[in-house]
Every structure is written in structure tokens, then in C-alpha cells.
C-alpha positions in Angstrom: 125.6 72.0 128.1 128.1 73.4 130.6 130.9 75.5 129.1 133.6 73.5 130.8 133.3 69.7 130.7 132.9 67.8 133.9 134.0 64.6 132.1 135.8 62.3 132.2 134.6 60.8 135.5 137.0 58.5 137.4 135.7 56.3 140.2 138.6 54.9 142.2 138.4 52.4 145.1 134.8 53.5 145.9 133.3 51.9 148.9 130.2 52.5 150.9 129.5 50.8 154.3 126.8 51.1 156.9 127.7 50.1 160.5 130.6 48.1 159.1 128.6 46.2 156.5 129.9 46.7 152.9 127.1 47.7 150.6 129.2 48.8 147.6 132.7 48.4 146.4 135.5 48.6 145.9 134.5 50.0 142.5 136.9 51.3 139.9 135.5 52.5 136.6 135.7 55.5 134.2 133.0 57.3 132.3 133.6 59.2 129.1 131.5 61.6 127.1 128.6 60.8 124.7 127.8 57.3 125.8 124.7 55.6 127.1 125.9 53.5 130.1 123.4 51.1 131.7 124.1 49.8 135.2 122.6 46.4 135.3 122.2 44.0 138.2 119.7 42.3 140.5 117.8 44.1 143.2 120.2 45.0 146.1 123.3 44.9 143.9 124.2 48.5 144.7 123.0 50.2 141.5 121.1 53.1 143.0 123.7 53.5 145.7 126.4 53.9 143.0 124.3 56.7 141.3 123.8 58.5 144.6 127.5 58.5 145.3 128.2 59.7 141.8 125.7 62.5 142.2 127.1 63.5 145.5 124.1 62.7 147.6 126.1 60.4 149.8 129.7 60.5 151.0 131.8 57.4 150.3 133.3 55.4 153.1 136.5 55.1 151.1 137.7 56.0 147.6 136.8 58.8 145.4 134.4 60.1 142.7 136.6 62.4 140.6 134.9 64.5 137.9 136.9 66.3 135.2 136.0 69.6 136.7 136.7 70.5 140.3 134.7 73.7 140.5 131.6 73.1 142.7 129.3 75.3 140.6 130.4 73.6 137.3 129.6 70.2 138.9 126.1 71.3 139.9 125.4 72.7 136.4 127.0 69.7 134.7 124.9 66.9 136.1 121.3 66.1 137.0 119.6 63.1 138.4 116.1 61.7 137.9 114.9 59.2 140.5 112.7 56.1 140.1 109.7 58.0 141.4 109.4 61.7 140.3 109.6 64.3 143.0 107.5 67.2 141.9 106.2 70.5 143.3 102.6 71.4 144.0 102.2 73.5 140.9 101.7 73.0 137.1 103.9 70.9 134.9 105.2 74.0 133.2 105.9 75.7 136.6 107.9 72.7 137.8 110.3 73.1 134.9 110.4 76.9 135.1 111.2 76.8 138.8 114.2 74.6 138.3 115.5 77.0 135.7 114.9 80.0 137.9 117.0 78.4 140.6 119.8 78.2 138.1 119.4 81.9 137.4 118.0 81.5 133.9 116.2 84.7 132.8 112.5 85.0 131.9 112.6 84.8 128.1 115.1 82.0 128.0 113.4 80.2 130.8 110.1 80.1 129.0 111.8 79.0 125.7 113.7 76.2 127.3 110.6 75.0 129.3 108.5 75.0 126.2 111.1 73.0 124.2 111.6 70.4 127.0 107.8 69.9 127.4 107.3 69.6 123.7 110.1 67.1 123.2 108.8 64.9 126.1 105.2 65.0 124.7 103.8 67.1 127.6 102.9 70.4 125.9 99.2 69.6 125.8 99.1 69.1 129.6 101.6 71.8 130.6 99.1 73.7 132.7 97.8 70.7 134.7 98.9 70.1 138.2 102.0 68.0 138.2 100.7 65.9 141.2 97.5 65.0 139.1 99.5 63.5 136.2 99.8 59.8 135.7 103.0 58.1 136.9 104.4 58.0 133.3 103.6 61.6 132.7 105.2 62.5 136.0 108.4 60.6 135.0 108.5 62.4 131.7 108.0 65.7 133.5 111.0 64.9 135.7 113.0 64.2 132.5 111.8 67.4 130.9 112.9 69.4 134.0 116.3 67.8 134.0 116.6 68.2 130.2 115.8 71.9 130.4 118.8 72.3 132.7 121.0 71.1 129.8 123.3 68.9 131.9 126.3 67.2 130.4 125.6 64.0 132.4 122.1 62.8 133.3 121.8 60.0 136.0 118.6 58.0 135.8 117.7 55.6 138.6 115.3 52.9 137.4 113.3 55.5 135.3 110.8 52.9 134.0 110.7 50.5 136.9 107.3 51.5 138.3 105.6 52.1 134.9 103.3 50.0 132.7 104.7 49.0 129.3 103.1 51.9 127.3 104.3 54.6 129.8 107.7 53.0 129.9 108.0 53.1 126.2 107.4 56.9 126.2 109.9 57.4 128.9 112.4 55.4 127.0 111.8 57.4 123.8 112.5 60.6 125.8 115.7 59.2 127.2 117.0 58.3 123.7 116.1 61.8 122.5 118.0 63.4 125.4 121.0 61.2 124.6 120.7 62.1 120.9 120.9 65.8 122.0 124.4 65.1 123.3 123.8 64.3 126.9 125.9 61.5 128.5 123.4 59.0 130.1 124.1 56.7 133.1 121.0 54.6 133.9 120.3 51.9 136.4 117.9 49.0 135.6 117.4 45.3 136.2 115.4 45.1 132.9 117.6 43.2 130.4 115.4 44.1 127.4 115.7 47.8 128.2 119.4 47.5 128.6 119.7 45.9 125.2 117.7 48.7 123.5 119.4 51.6 125.2 123.0 50.8 126.2 126.2 51.5 124.5 128.1 50.2 127.5 127.1 47.9 130.4 128.3 48.1 134.0 127.1 44.9 135.7 126.9 45.0 139.5 126.6 41.9 141.7 126.8 42.0 145.5 128.2 45.5 145.5 131.0 44.8 143.1 131.6 45.7 139.4 131.4 42.1 138.2 131.5 42.9 134.5 132.1 45.9 132.3 131.9 45.9 128.5 130.3 47.4 125.4 126.7 46.3 125.3 127.1 44.1 122.3 130.0 42.2 123.9 128.2 41.9 127.3 125.1 40.3 125.8 127.0 38.1 123.4 129.9 37.0 125.6 129.4 37.8 129.3 132.8 37.7 131.0 131.7 36.2 134.3 129.5 33.3 135.4 127.4 35.8 137.4 126.7 38.0 134.3 125.8 34.9 132.3 123.4 33.7 135.1 121.8 37.1 135.3 121.0 37.1 131.6 119.5 33.6 131.9 117.3 34.8 134.8 119.0 32.6 137.3 120.8 35.2 139.4 118.5 36.9 141.9 121.2 38.2 144.3 
């Protein structure tokens, strides 16, 4: 974990537009430490867009994403993001993790120790020397998680981490996510999979047409959705 916390995160009046078309916002929400937040919503609701704005990959049209730390280096160290499809280097699984740590300036002995631990805890130790590009989709996604975990971020952003996987591979990825959370990392994960949200979430942010339509502890959201859109989504009747 980073020495100085980057939390809480405050999102204020966040908007994103392309050629005058509003794709997201305004969104106002806060993120505290130690929670598993699942961003739910139908395809096109703005879930991935929200994560990219939080991570700093996109600049908002209006509003702000305000982390608890303002130092740029602390922000880079304090958060990591895993995409729906793993982006891996043309080298071994082990080398993918070690390279990410080397870029952070982690020394040789510690780099090897952290790499080994991350691969073991994601179930990849036995295939650590295989080419990352030759792994199955599920193994590649777990490798992306191992690489992020080894960096010891305070906040891990996950964009549809099981969306392209078969049920068995998705279950292994889910188990790794829960282990990372149990290790103290704050998780923000997008999905349109209600069952996954039920199993993983402490809190739900429900997006619909680019707006934060409902926000609640997971138990409350699933038992008593606050909006007709959230209720329709849970019944499988809301597609956009």
C-alpha cells in the first residue's frame, strides 16, 4: 500500500461529452477505504467511462475527480486498473509482473519476492515461465490481476474483469479479486452481471443513461432498489 492514502475520492459534477453528446454525468459520489464497490448498469450506461475518468485516462468535460492525495507520484502508486481484456507483454507471465515492478523502481530481491507471491496467490505459479500471450483468456486475466496486485495499490479499478470468460475461468478470477480485497485493497469493479454483483459488492453504484441512478449498500440495493430503473434492471427488463 502507499504510505500516504489517496482516499477518500470525491467525484463532483463529473461530465463527459463527445461532440456535444453527453455520455456521462453529472455524477456526484464518494469512495471510502476498504470497500468493494460494484458499478452496475446495462451496456452503454457509462460504467467503463466512469472508471477511465477515475483512473485519469480521460479528461472530464466538466467537474472533478478529487483524490485524497494531490501528489502525482502518490496517485500513480496508489491506484491500478485492470481492463476487460488483459494487455500483456510478449514475455513470460513472471516477466510481465517483474517488468511492472521494475518500472516502479522496485529492487531485484523484492521484485522477485512480490512477483512470486502474486503469481502464487492467483494460482499461476506452475505456469509462470510460459509466454503470457499463450495463456488462456482466464489465465491472462488472472495474470493482469497478479501484476496489479504486486504493485500493492490502495485502490484497484476493474473493468468487466469476468465479462469475456467462461464460468470456470470467471470463478477463478472472482476468487482472486476477493483475495485482493481481503488483503486490504479498495475495489471498484464494473459489471452488468447481477449475480457477480451480489457475491462481491459491499456497495452498489447503479448507472443508467450516464447518470448515477441509485447508490446504496449492496444488501439494500438488491432488497429495496430506490428507483424504477434499478428495479427493472434487476428483473432483466432494462436494457438501456
